[in-house]
C-alpha positions as CSV (number, residue, x, y, z in Angstrom):
1,X,41.1,44.4,0.1
2,X,40.5,47.7,-1.7
3,X,39.8,47.0,-5.3
4,X,42.3,44.3,-6.1
5,X,40.2,41.5,-7.5
6,X,42.0,38.8,-9.5
7,X,43.3,35.3,-9.6
8,X,46.8,35.0,-8.4
9,X,49.5,32.3,-8.6
10,X,50.8,32.4,-5.0
11,X,53.8,30.5,-3.8
12,X,52.9,28.6,-0.6
13,X,55.7,28.1,2.0
14,X,53.6,25.6,3.8
15,X,53.3,23.3,0.8
16,X,56.4,24.3,-1.1
17,X,54.5,24.2,-4.3
18,X,52.5,26.7,-6.4
19,X,48.8,26.8,-5.6
20,X,46.2,28.9,-7.4
21,X,44.3,31.2,-5.0
22,X,41.1,32.6,-6.5
23,X,40.0,35.9,-4.9
24,X,36.4,37.0,-4.8
25,X,34.4,38.1,-7.8
26,X,31.9,40.0,-5.6
27,X,31.4,43.7,-6.1
28,X,34.4,45.8,-5.2
29,X,34.2,46.9,-1.5
30,X,34.4,50.4,-0.3
31,X,37.7,51.7,1.1
32,X,38.1,51.1,4.8
33,X,39.7,49.0,7.5
34,X,41.0,46.3,7.5
35,X,42.8,47.1,4.3
36,X,43.6,43.4,3.6
37,X,40.6,41.1,3.8
38,X,41.3,38.0,1.7
39,X,44.0,36.8,4.1
40,X,44.7,37.1,7.8
41,X,47.7,39.5,8.2
42,X,49.6,40.8,11.2
43,X,52.7,42.8,12.4
44,X,52.8,45.4,9.6
45,X,55.9,47.1,8.5
46,X,56.0,49.7,5.7
47,X,58.4,51.7,3.6
48,X,58.0,54.3,0.9
49,X,60.1,53.6,-2.2
50,X,59.7,55.4,-5.6
51,X,56.4,57.1,-4.5
52,X,54.9,53.7,-3.6
53,X,54.1,52.2,-0.2
54,X,55.4,48.7,0.3
55,X,53.6,46.9,3.1
56,X,55.2,43.8,4.7
57,X,53.1,41.5,7.0
58,X,53.1,38.2,8.6
59,X,50.6,35.7,7.3
60,X,48.4,34.3,10.1
61,X,47.5,30.8,9.1
62,X,46.0,29.4,12.3
63,X,42.8,27.4,11.9
64,X,39.6,28.7,13.7
65,X,39.8,27.9,17.4
66,X,43.6,27.3,17.3
67,X,45.2,28.5,20.5
68,X,48.4,30.0,19.3
69,X,50.2,31.7,16.4
70,X,50.8,29.9,13.2
71,X,52.9,32.0,10.8
72,X,55.1,30.3,8.3
73,X,55.7,33.1,5.7
74,X,55.7,36.8,5.2
75,X,53.6,38.7,2.5
76,X,54.2,41.9,0.6
77,X,51.7,44.3,-0.9
78,X,52.1,47.7,-2.6
79,X,49.9,50.7,-3.1
80,X,50.0,54.3,-4.4
81,X,46.8,55.4,-2.6
82,X,46.6,53.3,0.6
83,X,43.3,51.8,-0.6
84,X,44.1,49.6,-3.6
85,X,46.7,47.0,-2.6
86,X,48.6,44.7,-5.0
87,X,49.8,41.4,-3.6
88,X,53.0,39.7,-4.9
89,X,54.4,36.2,-4.8
90,X,55.4,35.2,-1.3
91,X,58.8,36.8,-0.9
92,X,60.2,35.0,2.1
93,X,59.4,32.0,4.4
94,X,60.7,31.2,7.8
95,X,62.4,28.1,6.5
96,X,64.3,30.0,3.9
97,X,66.7,30.4,6.8
98,X,68.2,26.9,6.9
99,X,69.2,27.3,10.5
100,X,65.6,28.1,11.6
101,X,62.9,25.6,12.5
102,X,60.0,28.0,11.6
103,X,57.8,30.8,12.9
104,X,57.6,33.9,10.7
105,X,57.1,36.4,13.5
106,X,57.3,40.2,13.3
107,X,59.8,41.7,10.8
108,X,60.8,44.9,9.1
109,X,62.3,45.8,5.7
110,X,64.8,48.6,5.2
111,X,66.1,50.1,1.9
112,X,69.7,51.0,2.1
113,X,72.4,51.6,-0.6
114,X,70.4,50.0,-3.3
115,X,69.4,46.8,-1.5
116,X,66.4,45.8,0.7
117,X,67.2,44.1,4.0
118,X,64.5,42.1,5.8
119,X,65.1,41.8,9.6
120,X,63.0,38.8,10.8
121,X,62.0,36.9,13.8
122,X,62.3,33.1,13.6
123,X,62.8,30.1,15.9
124,X,66.4,28.8,15.9
125,X,66.5,25.1,15.2
126,X,69.5,24.5,17.5
127,X,67.9,25.7,20.7
128,X,64.2,26.4,19.8
129,X,64.7,30.0,21.1
130,X,63.7,33.0,19.1
131,X,66.4,34.6,16.9
132,X,66.8,37.4,14.4
133,X,67.8,36.7,10.8
134,X,68.4,39.0,7.8
135,X,67.1,38.5,4.3
136,X,68.3,40.6,1.3
137,X,67.0,41.4,-2.1
138,X,67.6,43.8,-5.0
139,X,63.8,44.4,-5.2
140,X,61.3,45.5,-2.6
141,X,59.0,42.6,-3.6
142,X,61.8,40.0,-3.4
143,X,62.5,37.2,-3.6
144,X,64.7,37.5,-0.5
145,X,67.5,35.2,0.5
146,X,69.4,34.7,3.7
147,X,72.1,37.4,3.8
148,X,74.3,35.7,6.4
149,X,73.7,31.9,6.5
150,X,73.3,32.3,10.3
151,X,71.4,34.3,12.9
152,X,72.2,38.0,13.5
153,X,71.1,37.7,17.1
154,X,70.7,34.5,19.2
155,X,69.3,34.0,22.7
156,X,72.8,33.5,24.3
157,X,73.7,37.1,23.3
158,X,71.0,38.7,25.4
159,X,70.9,37.6,29.0
160,X,69.1,40.5,30.8
161,X,65.9,38.4,31.0
162,X,65.8,34.6,31.4
163,X,63.4,33.8,28.6
164,X,63.7,32.2,25.1
165,X,61.6,34.8,23.3
166,X,63.3,38.1,24.1
167,X,65.0,38.3,20.7
168,X,61.9,39.3,18.6
169,X,60.4,42.2,16.7
170,X,63.5,43.9,15.1
171,X,63.1,47.4,13.9
172,X,66.0,49.2,12.0
173,X,66.5,52.9,11.5
174,X,69.2,54.5,9.3
175,X,70.1,57.9,10.7
176,X,70.9,61.0,8.7
177,X,74.7,60.3,9.1
178,X,74.3,56.9,7.6
179,X,74.6,54.9,10.8
180,X,72.1,52.1,11.1
181,X,70.6,50.9,14.4
182,X,68.5,47.9,15.3
183,X,66.1,47.8,18.2
184,X,64.3,44.6,19.4
185,X,63.1,42.7,22.4
186,X,60.4,41.3,24.6
187,X,60.2,42.4,28.2
188,X,63.6,44.1,27.8
189,X,64.3,46.5,24.9
190,X,67.7,46.0,23.3
191,X,69.5,48.0,20.7
192,X,72.8,47.9,18.8
193,X,74.5,49.7,15.9
194,X,74.8,47.8,12.6
195,X,78.0,47.7,10.5
196,X,77.9,49.3,7.1
197,X,77.2,46.0,5.5
198,X,73.8,45.9,7.4
199,X,74.2,42.3,8.4
200,X,76.5,42.4,11.4
201,X,76.3,44.1,14.8
202,X,78.8,46.8,15.6
203,X,79.7,47.2,19.2
204,X,77.9,46.0,22.3
205,X,74.2,45.3,22.7
206,X,72.7,47.9,25.0
207,X,69.4,48.3,26.8
208,X,66.8,51.0,27.2
209,X,64.2,50.9,30.0
210,X,60.7,52.0,29.2
211,X,57.5,51.9,31.3
212,X,55.8,48.5,30.8
213,X,57.7,47.6,27.7
214,X,56.3,44.4,26.2
215,X,57.6,44.1,22.6
216,X,57.1,45.6,19.1
217,X,59.5,48.6,19.0
218,X,59.4,51.0,16.1
219,X,61.7,54.0,15.5
220,X,61.0,57.0,13.4
221,X,62.3,60.5,13.2
222,X,60.6,63.8,12.5
223,X,61.6,67.4,12.9
224,X,64.7,66.5,15.0
225,X,62.9,64.2,17.4
226,X,63.3,60.4,17.6
227,X,60.1,58.6,18.4
228,X,60.2,55.1,20.0
229,X,56.8,53.5,20.0
230,X,56.2,50.0,21.4
231,X,53.6,47.5,22.7
232,X,52.7,48.5,26.3
233,X,51.4,46.0,28.9
234,X,49.2,43.0,27.9
235,X,46.7,43.0,26.3
236,X,48.8,45.4,24.4
237,X,48.3,49.1,23.8
238,X,50.8,51.2,21.9
239,X,52.8,53.7,23.9
240,X,55.7,56.0,22.8
241,X,58.7,57.9,24.1
242,X,60.7,60.8,22.6
243,X,64.4,61.8,22.5
244,X,66.7,64.2,20.7
245,X,69.3,61.4,20.5
246,X,68.6,58.0,19.0
247,X,70.4,56.3,21.9
248,X,68.4,58.2,24.5
249,X,67.5,59.1,27.1
250,X,63.9,58.6,26.0
251,X,61.1,60.3,27.8
252,X,57.8,58.6,28.1
253,X,54.9,60.5,26.6
254,X,51.9,58.2,26.9
255,X,49.5,56.0,25.0
256,X,49.4,56.3,21.2
257,X,46.9,53.5,20.4
258,X,44.4,51.7,22.6
259,X,43.9,47.9,22.7
260,X,43.2,47.0,19.1
261,X,39.8,45.2,19.1
262,X,39.6,41.5,19.4
263,X,43.3,40.8,19.6
264,X,45.8,40.7,22.5
265,X,48.6,42.1,20.5
266,X,49.2,45.5,18.9
267,X,51.9,46.1,16.4
268,X,52.6,49.4,14.6
269,X,54.4,50.9,11.6
270,X,54.6,54.6,11.0
271,X,55.4,56.4,7.7
272,X,55.0,59.7,6.0
273,X,53.5,59.6,2.5
274,X,52.4,62.3,0.1
275,X,52.6,65.0,2.9
276,X,50.7,63.1,5.6
277,X,51.6,60.7,8.4
278,X,50.1,57.2,8.7
279,X,49.8,54.6,11.4
280,X,49.5,50.9,10.4
281,X,48.4,48.4,13.0
282,X,46.5,45.1,13.3
283,X,43.2,44.1,14.8
284,X,41.1,40.9,15.0
285,X,38.3,42.7,13.1
286,X,37.6,40.4,10.2
287,X,34.2,39.0,11.1
288,X,35.0,35.5,9.7
289,X,36.5,34.2,12.9
290,X,39.2,36.8,13.2
291,X,41.0,37.2,16.6
292,X,44.3,37.1,18.4
293,X,45.7,34.4,16.1
294,X,43.8,35.5,12.9
295,X,44.6,39.2,12.7
296,X,44.1,41.9,10.0
297,X,46.1,45.0,9.1
298,X,44.5,48.5,9.1
299,X,45.8,52.0,8.6
300,X,44.7,55.4,10.1
301,X,46.1,58.9,10.1
302,X,48.7,60.0,12.6
303,X,48.8,63.6,13.8
304,X,51.4,65.7,15.6
305,X,50.9,68.5,18.1
306,X,52.7,71.8,17.8
307,X,55.3,70.7,20.5
308,X,56.1,67.5,18.5
309,X,54.1,65.1,20.7
310,X,51.7,62.7,19.0
311,X,48.0,62.7,19.2
312,X,46.3,59.4,20.1
313,X,45.4,57.4,17.0
314,X,41.7,57.2,16.2
315,X,41.0,53.7,15.0
316,X,38.3,53.8,12.3
317,X,36.4,51.4,10.1
318,X,36.4,54.0,7.3
319,X,40.2,54.1,7.1
320,X,42.1,56.9,5.4
321,X,40.4,57.0,2.0
322,X,42.3,57.2,-1.2
323,X,45.4,59.3,-0.9
324,X,46.0,61.5,-3.9
């Protein structure tokens, strides 16, 4: 992981006690992908705050050979050059939501009006279906606490598809007029406005139809265009659509990222930082038994064409190098 070499006191959600995690004393690795190598990380989300990138990820904790996801907590890192990453104490665990039974799936943090809101995917204890919770903190590194004491979205609120895992992967975008929107879903893409308090839906839940939408939506805006990227088919590529209105209609533009090596899933975050655009994603590239349930976050450059469309991301082992 860049040049961050130290002994950390890390809070463990799985044990509910402090455990000392000693990182390697080996020579500092060269910059490159994956950017986090001492833990398995997945489902990146990123924000820029006070000239620093804060990276939020799920912590893949499945044992080698385990046949499904095992995520109990989220992790947070920061960097000012996209190469050297500092890890902080665990900011939020799935079971910090008392109404949840577990599963720290894909999530996203948004800074708004002086607070940081963490929109999360967890399993609801009452019906064992996926649900969306909201954490809140005064700091980008936490700790975060449940902002509502209940789920923001539950399975009974979305009935377009008859599955228990369609309420996952929330992404939130605050538009230039101050109105916040949340998009989420699996198989069906949902969206809704958020109230000014950021922890309640405002109005009805609506849907958007996109070709082969699987999951993992992400919204960003540049030069007047809204870009809606998402996981496409399975194993997942990343595709994207564009619109001049956040509520659509969205026009499909094509594939943005190919299947990310050695993992069935593909989850993106897109930011601008120091005058350039960057695309975070995960692969199963760590050679020590990485894979679909032991993933690792990477970052590469994102480029725009003159007409506003996006160039396909070139996944590299070299990464982006230190950003000045």
